[in-house]
C-alpha positions, 0 to 999 in steps of 0.5 A: 777486107784490107784494115789499112793497117800494114801489120794486120794485112800482112798477118792476115796475108800469111794466114790466108795463103797458108789456109789455101796452101792446106785446102789444097793438100786437102783437096789433092787427098780428096782427089787422090791426085798424085803427089807431084802435083803440088811439088814446086819443079827442082831446077837441077832435076829439070836441066838435066832431064833436058839437057843442059848446054849454056847459060847467059845473062840477061839483066832485070826484066819484068816477068809474068809471076806465074811463070815462075814455077820452080826452085833451086834450092828451096823446093821444101819450103814452098808448094807449087804456087810458092805457098808457104808449107808451113809456120817456120817462115812467117816472120820473115814473110810477113816483114817483107808483105808488110814492106810490100804494102808499105810502097817500100822499095823491094830487091828483084828476085834472081831467077833462072829462065829455062825455055819460058820457065822461071826457078828462083835462085834468090827470093822464094818469099818475094815471089809468095807476098807477089801471090798473096798480093795478087800481083801478076809480075814481078822484077827479076835478074833473069839467067837463061839457061839453054838445053837440049831440050825444050821444056814445053809439056812440063807442068809437073815433076813427073813429067821429067820422066817423059823429057829425061827418056827423050834426052837419052833417046836423042844421045843413042839416035840422035835426030833434028829437025823434020825427023826428030818431029816425027818421033813422038810416043805417049808411053816414055818408056816406048823411047828406050824401046825404040832406041833399042830397035834402032841400034838393032838395026844400025848394027845389021846396017854395018854387018851387011855393009861390012863398016863401022857407021857413027850415030848420027849417019846410023840415026840418019839412014834408020829415019830415012830408009827404014822408019819412012817407008814402014810408016808409008806401008803401015798407012796404006794398010791401015795399021797405025790407027790411033797411035803415033807413027812412032808407036805404030812402027815399035809396035811392029818392030815388037812383032818382027820376030814373030812375024819371022817365025811365022813366014805369013801375014794373015788375017791374025797377024794383021788383027795383032798389029791392030791391037793395043800393046798388052791388050 
């Protein structure tokens, strides 16, 4: 409980939030959770994975505190919930906590906005104090960063692998709109397999037509002339199962040479198409 003395309460605030940080690490260790669960999201890695396209200043705004999930350069000092990782920041942290409790004017933080996520450029301690005091919003100077992919689905640092591989897939197979929405896979490495498959299909198409086709044309024609008809046949044969359309297509493509070599479509081959890859 608060004592009413800003100095003592600020000290208690810091000890409490440090204790929570240590306990969260202990719980993560007991649960054998991945190391990235408690990691603050690094701004540079996020925008690289999503494909940065530009930025624009939005001015001062009141933003939800729980939308502040990352940092530009202080990823080692705080955890995902901006709890201090050590005693090193204690003096500065408590000074801000005292000022906050006394009602003094606190400068707004400076953040980058990527989709609905915010990354701190300046003001990490202010965010940490706001969390400790149970605040829900914080004033911020916002700069919006636009990216090729949206950040939906990014929760932990490991999620960046999926976004990065999907971005690389789009560099190689530049789809958009409904076509892009139809390409989803659970295993991010399937994007690499799909890229190889589309490029091989495009190479055969250029050989057949005797002319060069750019990536946009190959992607568009692959989706309409190859992907959609094949997926339609797989559905009619009840071979999609628990997989997404793209996963079923990739699995069929990986079996292409087996089918070409055996020249047969019997129960054994159909069973192979229904079986999970690697099973």
